[in-house]
N, C-alpha and C positions, 0 to 999 in steps of 0.2 A: 420782782422781775426774775424770770427764769430764762436763761439763754442756752440753747443747745447748738444752733447752726451758725455758720459764718466764722469770721476771723476772731482771734482772741482780743481781749481788751487792749493790749499794748499795740497790736497791729491796727486796730480801729483808730486809736489815738494818733498813730503815725500818719494814717491816711487823712484824717480830718485836719491835722496840722499842715500836711502837704497841700491839701486843697484849699483850706480856708484860713490858715494861720496868718497870712500876710494880706488878706483882702482889705482889712481896715486901713492899712498903710497905703495900699494902691488907691482906695477910694478917696482918701484925703489928698493924695497927690494928683488926683484927676486921671489916673491911669486905668486902663481896662485889663482885666485878667481873663485869659481863656482857660477854662477848666480842662485839665488833662487827666483822663481816667487812669488810675494806677493799675499795674499788672498784679494780679493776685496769685498766690501760690496754688498749685493744683490747676487742673483744666477748668477755666471759668469759675474758680473758687470752689469746685465740687470735690468733696471728700466723703465717700460713703461711711456710714457709722460702722465701727468694727464690732459693736455689740448693742443690744437693745438698751435704751435709757428710760428710766421711769423716775419721775419726780412727784412726790406727794406733799401737798401743802394743806394746812388747815387755816381757815380764815373766819374771824368773828364777824357777825352781822349778815352772813349769807344763809339762805335756807335751802339752796339746791347744790347739786354737784356740777361742777363745770370742768369739761374735759377738752383737751387739745391733743391730737396725735398727728404726727407728720413725718415726712421723709425729706432729707436734704436733696437739692438739685443743683444744676449749674446756674450761673448768674444770668442777668438780663440779656447779654449779647450772645448767648448760646443759640445754636441752631435748633435746639430742642424746645425753645420757649413756647411756641404756639402749640406744639404737640402736647406739652404739659398742661396748657390752659384747656385744651380740648378734653384731655383725660380728667382734669378737675371738674369740668362741666358735666361729663358723663358720670363721674363719681357722685357729684352733688345731687344729680337727679336720682340716681339709684339709692343713695343713702336716705334721701327724703322719703322715698317710697318704702324702704325697709323700716325706717325708724319712726316715721310720723304718719304717713298715709295708712300704713297697715296696722296702726295702733288705734283701736276703737274704744278704749276705755278713757273717758275724760278724767284728767287729773293724774294720769299715770303715764309712764313711758318717757320718751325723749323729746326735747323741745329745741327748736331753732337749729336743726342740723344743717351745716353748710360746709362745703369744700372750697378752699381758695388756694391761690398761689401768691407768692411774694418774690419779687426779683429786684436785686440791686446790683451795683458793680461788684460787690463783694461776695454775694451768695444768692441762693434761691431756696425755696421750699414749697412743698405742696402738703396741705394739712386739712384735717377735719376738726371742727369745733362744735360742741353742743352742750346743752344743760339737761339735767335729769333729776329725778326725785330721790334716787338712792344708788348705792354702790353697785347693786346687781344690774341695773339698767346701764350704768356707766361701763361696766365690763362687757355687757352685751353690745353696746355701740362700738367700742373699740374692736371687738371681735368681728363684727360685721364689716367694718372698714378694712381691716386687714384681709378678710376673705375676698372682698371685692377688688382690692389692689392686686392680690395674687391671681384672681380671675382674669383681670386685664393683662397680666403678664403672660398668661397661658393661652387665652382665647381671643379670637378676632371679635371686635365689636360688631354686632348685627348692623347691616347696611342701613336699614331704616332708622335705627336709633342714632347712628352716626350722622346721617344726613340731617335729621331734625335738629341735632345739637349744633352742627356747624353752620347751618343756614340761620339759626337764631343768633349765634355769636357774630356772624358776618353782618347781618342786617341791623341788629339792635346794638350790639356792643361796639362794632367797628364803624358802620355807616351813620347810625342815628346821631352820635355826638356832633358830627359835622354840620347837621342841620338844626337840631333843636336842643341839644344838651351841651351848649358851648362851655358852661362851667366845668363839666366833666372832661370836655375836650382839652381845656387849658391844663387841668391836672394831669391828664395823660401825656401831653406834650412836655410839661415840666419834668415828669417822671422819666420819659424817654431820654431827654437831654441830660439829665443828671446821672443817668445810668450809662452814658457814653455814646448814645445815638445822636450826636450833636447836629448832624445834617438831616435827621429824621428819616433816614433811608429805611431802616428796619420798621419804623413806625408806620410809614405809608405802604410798605409791602405786606402788612399784616393780612389784609383782606385776601390778597392773592395766595398767601401762604396757607390761610385757613382752608380755602377751597381746594388747594392742592391735595389735601388728604381725602378728597372724594374721588380722586383719580385712581387708576390702577396701581396697586401697591401701597395705597395710603393706609389701609387698615393694618397691613403687615408692619408698616413703619411705626404706627401707634403702639402696636404690641411690642415692638422692639424697644421703644422708648419706655414703655411701662415696665418691661423686664429690667431695664437699666436702673431705674430709680425706685420702683415700687415692690421689688421682690426681695430686698435686703432688710436690714434692721431699721427700726423706727424709734422715735422718741415720743414719750407720752407725759403730759402734765395733768395732774388731777388736783383740783381745789375742792375741798369739802367743808361743810359747816363745822365749826369748833364748838 
């Protein structure tokens, strides 16, 4: 396990003890315990990296290179959460086109490139993960991701590209779970509550928040968020065959 983002081990243990340490006693006594989300150090747990971080690991039994590169962000309750998810969706589409769609040689290149976000009460991050056949392609994938992150920090997203991404996210990721993907909806609700959105206010406002970036000034706001999180230092983890 390699950990770069979020609180240190002792702080995590303190949070877990505070939240869950006496739940067993409460359950045996028949009492209910309302979860109270702790206050984190820094704004929404966000601390930019002061320098690039690179971790290189060798592992027996694997035949490919596995790479993760990412940037720390604010936590779940941040006002930037939906903007970061939109940026991740834009990056994911661009990286797939760069690293997979544009690779025409079977058995070479980069596989399964994906850009995701993770948010908790303690921290957040946006990251690219992929596998590849050699170190050269690993370096290429990392370089392309950094280039696209910097591009988002400088340039406005084309209106047609942004509209396609947001409407997909609104209709499929936000609306669809309420009608046909109830298992996914349950996971999303549990995640929201565990991250401090106990009344699901932020959860239910997501659709409106997503579409707000189609309004005037939305593209400028996304560029501002990208500059805040994606223009600084990043952390990279590389697993290679031993």
